[in-house]
N, C-alpha and C positions, 0 to 999 in steps of 0.2 A: 473121591478125589484121587487123582493119579499119584503113584508112589513117589515119582520124582518131585512133583509139586509139593507134596506133604512133607518130604524131607527138607526142601528148601524153607518151607514155612516154618518147620520146627527148628531149624537152625537159626532163622531170624528171630524167632521168639526167645531162644536161649541166649542170643548175642549179648544183650545188656547184663543179665545176671552173671554170666561167665566171665566177661570182661571186667565187670566191677569187682568180682572176687579176686581175680588175678592181679588187678592193678592196685588193690589195697594190701594184698599180702606180700607181694614182691617188694615194695618199698619198705615194708616193715622188717624185712630181712636184710636190708642194705647195711645197717650197723654190724650185723654179724659177718657180712661179706668183706667189710673193709676194716675189721677190728685187728688189732696188733697186740693186745694185752695178754695176760695170763689166761690160758685156756683157748686162745684163738686158734691154735692148731688143731683142735677138735671141732670148734663151732664153724669155722670157715668152710670146710668141705661139706658139712651138713647143710648149711645155708645154700651153698652152690647146687647141691643135689635137689633141694626143694625148689629153688627158683627155676632150675632147668626142667624139673617136673611140671611146674606150673605153666611154663611156656609150651612145653610139649603137649600137655593135656588140653590146653586151650586151643592149639592148632588142630589136634585130633578131633576134639569135640565140635568145633565150629566149621571145619573145612573137609577133613578126610572122611570121617564117618558119614556125614550127610551125602558126600559125593559117592561113597561106595554102597550105601544102603539100597538104592534102586538096582544096582548090579546083583546083589545077593538076594533080593526079594524075588519071589517067583512071580512070573507074569508081568515084569516091569515094562517089557516091549509092548504088551497088549494094552497097557494103561497109559501110554503116552510117554513112558520113560526112555531113556537112551541107553541102548545096550551096545557094549563094545565087542 
């Protein structure tokens, strides 16, 4: 199988598990993001970083890494991949 096709197929296979994990974890952190009680000055930045990391890792996992994989693999142009 060509590297470009394999990377797209791998990304589509991982789409549902990655999105389900991110969409269940992020709403679970919303109470920490919008809290105003005692200790919220510590919890709010922590929740912000975790939600930002979830969004970033989701985009990297599903879009950026599969797009860059054929470029870094050897012989991608010979196997039908697109090389820049």
